[in-house]
C-alpha positions as CSV (number, residue, x, y, z in Angstrom):
1,X,0.0,0.0,0.0
2,X,1.6,3.3,-1.0
3,X,2.1,6.0,1.6
4,X,-0.6,8.5,1.0
5,X,-1.6,11.1,3.4
6,X,-5.3,11.1,4.2
7,X,-7.5,13.8,2.7
8,X,-7.9,16.9,4.8
9,X,-11.2,18.0,6.2
10,X,-11.3,20.7,3.6
11,X,-10.8,18.2,0.8
12,X,-13.6,16.0,2.2
13,X,-16.1,18.8,2.5
14,X,-15.3,20.0,-1.1
15,X,-16.6,16.6,-2.4
16,X,-19.4,15.9,0.0
17,X,-21.0,19.0,1.4
18,X,-23.1,21.1,-1.1
19,X,-23.2,24.8,-1.0
20,X,-26.5,26.6,-0.3
21,X,-27.3,26.7,-4.0
22,X,-26.7,22.9,-4.4
23,X,-23.3,23.4,-6.1
24,X,-20.1,22.0,-4.8
25,X,-16.8,23.9,-4.1
26,X,-14.2,23.7,-6.8
27,X,-11.3,21.3,-6.4
28,X,-7.9,22.7,-5.6
29,X,-6.9,22.1,-9.2
30,X,-9.9,24.0,-10.5
31,X,-9.1,26.9,-8.2
32,X,-5.4,26.9,-9.4
33,X,-6.6,26.9,-13.0
34,X,-8.9,29.8,-12.3
35,X,-6.0,31.8,-10.8
36,X,-3.9,31.0,-13.9
37,X,-6.6,31.9,-16.3
38,X,-7.2,28.4,-17.7
39,X,-9.4,28.4,-20.8
40,X,-10.3,25.2,-22.6
41,X,-9.4,25.3,-26.3
42,X,-11.8,24.2,-29.0
43,X,-10.5,21.7,-31.6
44,X,-9.2,24.3,-34.1
45,X,-7.4,26.2,-31.4
46,X,-5.9,23.0,-30.0
47,X,-4.6,22.0,-33.4
48,X,-3.1,25.5,-33.9
49,X,-1.5,25.4,-30.5
50,X,0.0,22.0,-31.2
51,X,1.4,23.2,-34.6
52,X,2.9,26.3,-32.9
53,X,4.5,24.1,-30.2
54,X,5.9,21.7,-32.8
55,X,7.4,24.6,-34.7
56,X,9.0,26.0,-31.6
57,X,10.4,22.7,-30.5
58,X,11.7,21.9,-34.0
59,X,13.7,25.2,-34.0
60,X,15.2,24.5,-30.6
61,X,13.2,27.2,-28.7
62,X,12.9,26.5,-25.0
63,X,11.2,28.4,-22.2
64,X,8.5,30.0,-24.4
65,X,4.8,29.3,-24.0
66,X,2.2,30.0,-26.7
67,X,-1.4,30.8,-25.8
68,X,-4.0,30.5,-28.6
69,X,-7.3,32.3,-28.8
70,X,-8.9,31.8,-32.2
71,X,-6.1,32.6,-34.6
72,X,-4.2,34.9,-32.2
73,X,-1.1,33.6,-30.5
74,X,0.4,35.2,-27.4
75,X,4.0,34.4,-26.8
76,X,5.4,34.5,-23.2
77,X,8.7,33.6,-21.7
78,X,12.4,34.3,-21.7
79,X,14.8,34.0,-24.6
80,X,18.6,34.0,-24.7
81,X,19.4,37.0,-26.8
82,X,18.1,39.7,-29.2
83,X,18.4,37.5,-32.2
84,X,16.1,34.9,-30.7
85,X,13.8,37.6,-29.6
86,X,13.4,38.8,-33.2
87,X,13.3,35.3,-34.7
88,X,10.6,33.6,-32.7
89,X,7.6,35.8,-33.6
90,X,8.5,35.5,-37.3
91,X,8.7,31.7,-36.8
92,X,5.3,31.6,-35.2
93,X,3.8,33.8,-38.0
94,X,5.0,31.3,-40.5
95,X,2.8,28.5,-39.0
96,X,-0.3,28.0,-41.2
97,X,-3.4,29.4,-39.4
98,X,-1.7,31.9,-37.3
99,X,-3.2,35.4,-37.6
100,X,-2.0,37.9,-35.0
101,X,1.1,37.3,-32.8
102,X,1.3,39.1,-29.5
103,X,5.0,39.2,-28.4
104,X,5.5,39.3,-24.7
105,X,8.9,37.7,-24.7
106,X,11.8,39.2,-22.7
107,X,15.6,38.6,-22.8
108,X,16.7,36.6,-19.8
109,X,19.0,38.4,-17.4
110,X,22.4,36.9,-17.1
């Protein structure tokens, strides 16, 4: 039997005690996703996000995330130098289906 700590009182009440409006409290993971701004992607957005991630990985880019909303891609993260800072948005624009690219990349401090 693996060593697992028992659920806390708070975790138990999240699952078993309804709120006054008959809903249940969100799980800890759902609360974290809400703080991070989680948004489920539709099939087209997911396909575009996968294409962008493959393009970034194929060109050796690390530490950059791409968020997709319709055909708009927002890039966030740290890059090594000014050349990479200029290259990555152009790379993402070359992916079929990408419309606008919002560049929020920064050069990593050394």
